[in-house]
C-alpha positions, 0 to 999 in steps of 0.5 A: 500500500502506497504511503502518502503524507497528508499536509494537514493536522486538521483532524476533521479534514484528515478523517474526510480524506481517509474515508475517500482514499482508502487504498492508500496509507495516509500519514499526517505531518505530526505522525512523521514528525514534520513541523514545517509551516508553509505560508499560504500566500498564493492567489488561488486554491491551486497555487496554495495546494501546489506550494504546500505539497511541493515544499513539504515533499522536498522536506520529507522526501515522500509523496505529499497530498495537500489541499486548499479550499474555501467558501466563495460568496457570489454577492462578494465576487467570491470573497472570502475565497483563498482567505477563508481560513485567515480573513480575520487573522491567524488566531480567529476561530471558525465561529468568529469567522462564520459570525463575521460572514453572517454579519456582512450578509445580514441584509441580503435576501435568500437569492443573494446568498448564493455561494459555493465551496471549492477545493483543490487537492495537489499530489506531488511526487518526484517533481510532478503534480497531479491536481484534483478539483471539486466544488459544490453550490449552496447558499449561506444560512441566516444563522449557524445550524448543526453540531457536526463538521468544522470551518464554515460547515454550520453556515453553508446550506446545501440543496436539501436545505440542511447545512453541512454541519446538520448532515452526517460525515457519511452524507457529507463525504458522499457529496462534498467539494473535497470528495469531488476533488479527491475523486478527480485526483484518484482517477488520475492516480490510478491511471 
């Protein structure tokens, strides 16, 4: 079984990735004793994912899978986009970021609350990249709902009217932006 380093210490994200890439032995940065922190300073999800994968792969001398994902709100030209995790600064919590988004959108009607979540995964090995992309359309809820998930899950509402945080991990993994990106990548990995 091929061993791949997953460039995250986010347990929620790791759990999602392990559910989908079952045919690989996935290890975290922590598990291999790697403390490298790659600055996400690129203009696109793909740029950040590629930068993380390549820098970490060169450090650990193993294949690396890295992703970047975020919430893109139509009414704000795709904001917060690549800044989703840090538009309030590095130390802000998920709840604080979600509250800031809801505050900014408080006067918008349902049809103005369209958004998508996008994910790009980059696999890097021996100087070559394989890229997988996925996204899912939805809307921003009026207030946080649900106890599951992480990040913007409590405010991102999918087609069935539930937020990502109101559905089970299995339900989320069946439809999520990360699943679509990972499946896209997996097809290329097996070729």
